N, C-alpha and C positions, 0 to 999 in steps of 0.2 A: 653802802660805804662802810669801809672798815673803821670801827670805833676808835682805834688808836692812831689812825692816820694823821691827825693834827699834831700828835705828840712826835711822830716819826719825822714829819715835815720840819718841826722846830729843831729836832736833833740834827737833821741834815743842814739846816741853815746855820746852826751853831758851828758845825764843822767847817763849812765854807767860810764863815766869818773869821774863824781862827787861822785858817790858811791865808786868807787875804790880809788880815791885819798883820801877819808876820812876814809878809812879802815873799812867800815861798811858792807862788803860783803865778804863771804868766801864760796867757792864751796866745799861741803862736802857730804858724804853719810848720810842718815837719820838714826840717832841712834835708836836702838831697843827701842820699847815702847814709841816713840815720834810720833807725828801726824803732817803733814805739812799742811799749809793753802795754798790756791790758790793765784795767783797774776794775774794782768792784766795790760795792758798798757792803759793810759788815755792820749789822744791827744787833744790839744787846740791851736787855733791860736789867738795870741794877736793882736789886730788891733790898728792902729793909729786913731787919731780923724777924719781923712778924710775917714776912712773905708778901707784903704789899710792894707796889712799884715805887721805887725811890726816884729813878731817872731813866730816861730813854737815851741811849748813846748810839751815834752813828759815826762810822769812820770810813773814809775814802782811802783804800789801800791799793798799792800796786801788786799786780799778780806776779810775785817773785817767790824764789824758793824759801827764804827766810823772812819772817815778819814778826813783829811784836806790837802790841797795842799800848803805847804809852802816850798820854796826852801831850801834845806839842813836842814830840821827840825831836823834831827837826831844829828846835832851838839849841839842842845840845851839841851839835856838830855840823860840819859842812861836808858835802861830797866833793870829790875832786873832779867829777864829770857831771855833764848835764844828763838828766833823765827825761824822757818824753813818754807820756802816757796817752793812750788813745781816749778820745772823747766819744761817748755814745749819744751825744746830743746831736739832733738833726736840725738843719736849717729849716725854718718855717716859711 
């Protein structure tokens, strides 16, 4: 098992909680005539000045041409259109 796995799992859970708490995510079926875009996880370690790990960060990002990593960016503005992203989760 990867030694850092529990920290990455916590970072993923923090990202999900942020999205859910801010009501910016809804699981739904893809409406007819619409197209979903892909998404991926981006992982990064924030380091302290001495080089030790300060924080593990995980961000779920849409695969689009332009992106930026700003925590809770979605709070600063609204889109005029709905965006659908593909889920890679499988039914069990």
